[in-house]
MDAnalysis code that builds the backbone (N, CA, C; Angstrom):
import MDAnalysis as mda
import numpy as np

u = mda.Universe.empty(186, n_residues=62, atom_resindex=np.repeat(np.arange(62), 3), trajectory=True)
u.add_TopologyAttr("name", ["N", "CA", "C"] * 62)
u.add_TopologyAttr("resid", np.arange(1, 63))
u.add_TopologyAttr("resname", ["MET", "ARG", "ALA", "ALA", "ARG", "SER", "VAL", "ALA", "ILE", "ASP", "LEU", "PRO", "GLN", "LYS", "LEU", "LEU", "VAL", "TRP", "ALA", "ASP", "GLY", "SER", "ALA", "VAL", "ARG", "VAL", "SER", "TYR", "ASN", "ASP", "PRO", "THR", "TYR", "LEU", "ALA", "ASP", "ARG", "HIS", "GLY", "ILE", "ASP", "GLY", "GLN", "ASP", "ASP", "ARG", "LEU", "GLU", "ALA", "VAL", "ASP", "ASP", "LEU", "LEU", "ARG", "ARG", "LEU", "ALA", "THR", "GLY", "GLU", "LYS"])
u.atoms.positions = np.array([
    [-0.844, -5.975, 12.289],
    [-0.121, -7.795, 12.418],
    [-1.679, -8.413, 13.082],
    [-1.797, -7.390, 14.409],
    [-2.925, -7.641, 14.897],
    [-3.463, -8.524, 14.593],
    [-4.428, -7.785, 13.671],
    [-5.122, -8.753, 13.033],
    [-5.283, -9.804, 12.315],
    [-4.302, -9.923, 11.293],
    [-4.076, -11.485, 10.902],
    [-2.217, -11.461, 10.913],
    [-1.913, -11.808, 11.383],
    [-0.419, -12.242, 11.458],
    [0.352, -12.698, 9.802],
    [-0.765, -13.362, 9.232],
    [-0.214, -13.370, 7.791],
    [-0.049, -12.480, 7.182],
    [-0.497, -11.237, 7.478],
    [-0.356, -10.175, 6.598],
    [1.240, -9.451, 6.929],
    [1.980, -9.898, 7.721],
    [3.011, -9.629, 7.658],
    [4.325, -9.928, 6.524],
    [3.958, -11.007, 5.736],
    [4.312, -11.238, 4.845],
    [4.682, -10.051, 3.346],
    [3.506, -9.421, 4.089],
    [3.756, -8.246, 2.936],
    [3.910, -6.983, 3.049],
    [4.311, -6.893, 4.938],
    [4.504, -5.467, 5.008],
    [6.223, -5.393, 5.710],
    [6.676, -4.453, 5.856],
    [6.351, -3.016, 5.547],
    [6.225, -2.799, 4.177],
    [4.907, -2.193, 4.131],
    [4.705, -1.617, 2.545],
    [5.424, -0.912, 1.883],
    [5.739, -1.060, 0.621],
    [7.176, -0.921, -0.656],
    [6.589, -0.020, -1.578],
    [7.869, 1.022, -2.047],
    [7.312, 1.346, -3.149],
    [8.253, 1.091, -4.072],
    [7.521, 0.762, -5.663],
    [8.948, -0.009, -6.704],
    [8.420, 0.855, -7.310],
    [9.716, 2.303, -7.456],
    [10.041, 3.010, -8.446],
    [10.992, 2.555, -9.541],
    [10.127, 2.654, -11.212],
    [11.006, 2.074, -12.048],
    [10.823, 2.976, -13.443],
    [11.712, 2.840, -14.552],
    [11.879, 4.037, -15.665],
    [11.064, 3.329, -16.628],
    [10.136, 3.635, -17.144],
    [9.362, 3.159, -18.240],
    [9.404, 4.574, -19.471],
    [10.598, 3.598, -20.357],
    [11.026, 4.604, -21.378],
    [11.822, 5.803, -20.470],
    [11.433, 7.249, -21.167],
    [11.735, 8.718, -20.041],
    [10.547, 9.152, -19.214],
    [9.533, 8.036, -18.706],
    [8.670, 8.318, -17.582],
    [9.534, 7.520, -16.153],
    [9.277, 8.119, -14.991],
    [9.108, 6.857, -14.394],
    [8.270, 6.654, -13.582],
    [7.927, 5.809, -12.836],
    [6.498, 4.906, -12.901],
    [6.831, 5.028, -11.155],
    [6.014, 4.712, -9.980],
    [5.751, 4.413, -9.256],
    [4.624, 3.641, -8.876],
    [4.785, 2.079, -8.451],
    [4.041, 1.050, -8.158],
    [3.553, 0.703, -6.383],
    [2.751, 0.187, -6.308],
    [2.481, -0.362, -4.903],
    [1.125, -0.954, -5.023],
    [0.947, -1.661, -4.129],
    [-0.095, -3.176, -3.667],
    [-0.916, -1.910, -2.830],
    [-2.269, -1.646, -3.409],
    [-3.327, -1.176, -2.108],
    [-3.357, -1.518, -1.190],
    [-3.592, -1.029, -0.033],
    [-4.185, -1.236, 1.592],
    [-5.124, -1.935, 1.477],
    [-6.377, -1.642, 0.467],
    [-7.166, -2.715, 0.452],
    [-7.450, -3.796, -0.212],
    [-6.474, -4.349, -1.466],
    [-5.627, -5.554, -1.666],
    [-5.017, -6.382, -0.453],
    [-4.561, -5.768, 0.069],
    [-4.034, -6.597, 1.433],
    [-4.731, -6.753, 2.203],
    [-5.255, -5.807, 2.814],
    [-6.395, -6.386, 3.772],
    [-7.741, -7.396, 3.200],
    [-7.921, -7.435, 2.233],
    [-8.641, -8.661, 1.350],
    [-7.738, -9.906, 1.248],
    [-6.905, -9.891, 0.930],
    [-6.011, -11.208, 0.799],
    [-5.789, -11.757, 2.364],
    [-5.572, -10.760, 3.030],
    [-5.413, -11.339, 4.194],
    [-6.432, -12.047, 5.219],
    [-7.773, -11.325, 4.836],
    [-8.603, -11.542, 5.753],
    [-8.979, -10.403, 6.855],
    [-8.773, -9.006, 6.624],
    [-8.552, -7.980, 7.591],
    [-10.033, -7.124, 7.067],
    [-11.039, -6.975, 8.257],
    [-12.028, -6.330, 8.513],
    [-11.968, -5.502, 9.363],
    [-12.817, -4.474, 9.483],
    [-12.904, -3.598, 10.513],
    [-11.658, -2.757, 10.789],
    [-11.097, -2.675, 8.841],
    [-9.893, -1.591, 9.550],
    [-9.950, -0.236, 8.269],
    [-10.928, 0.228, 8.452],
    [-11.480, 1.103, 6.488],
    [-10.520, 2.581, 6.669],
    [-10.648, 2.589, 7.982],
    [-9.473, 4.198, 8.520],
    [-8.342, 3.943, 8.249],
    [-8.177, 3.144, 8.877],
    [-6.156, 2.510, 9.197],
    [-5.891, 2.723, 7.064],
    [-6.861, 1.854, 6.537],
    [-6.474, 1.272, 4.824],
    [-6.398, 2.778, 4.386],
    [-7.577, 3.875, 4.905],
    [-7.860, 4.765, 3.595],
    [-6.617, 5.472, 4.212],
    [-6.371, 5.795, 5.324],
    [-4.589, 6.856, 6.130],
    [-3.515, 5.954, 5.353],
    [-3.396, 4.996, 5.237],
    [-2.215, 4.434, 4.052],
    [-2.211, 4.603, 2.956],
    [-3.142, 4.287, 2.478],
    [-3.736, 4.467, 0.922],
    [-3.318, 5.699, 0.780],
    [-3.462, 7.034, 1.476],
    [-3.760, 8.018, 1.170],
    [-2.474, 8.765, 1.109],
    [-1.252, 8.600, 1.887],
    [0.195, 8.641, 2.259],
    [0.972, 8.048, 1.008],
    [0.418, 6.647, 0.601],
    [1.023, 5.763, 0.026],
    [0.709, 6.598, -1.527],
    [-0.022, 7.483, -1.627],
    [-0.818, 8.072, -3.302],
    [0.282, 9.062, -3.395],
    [0.272, 9.976, -2.157],
    [0.864, 11.562, -1.857],
    [2.447, 10.990, -2.125],
    [2.782, 10.152, -1.295],
    [4.880, 9.883, -1.562],
    [4.797, 9.964, -3.115],
    [3.442, 8.785, -3.677],
    [4.250, 8.223, -5.343],
    [3.890, 9.255, -6.531],
    [3.005, 10.627, -5.622],
    [2.717, 11.645, -6.907],
    [3.084, 12.905, -6.172],
    [4.144, 13.024, -5.699],
    [4.255, 14.220, -4.765],
    [3.355, 14.887, -4.421],
    [2.390, 15.022, -4.329],
    [1.446, 15.754, -3.450],
    [1.516, 15.776, -1.837],
    [1.488, 17.415, -1.814],
    [1.360, 17.173, -0.180],
    [0.395, 17.234, 0.672],
])
């Protein structure tokens, strides 16, 4: 939020868990999308770390 106060509207990051027939789906906004949306530059390492964490949470990967 130091890089762009407007990103506070999208934070904290959320995961949406929903049923699609017999499958369970997990959706979330890509951190890079949020950075682009709010004009945040120079945070690639942090964005990659958040994306990796969200992907692991969504897939159950350790």
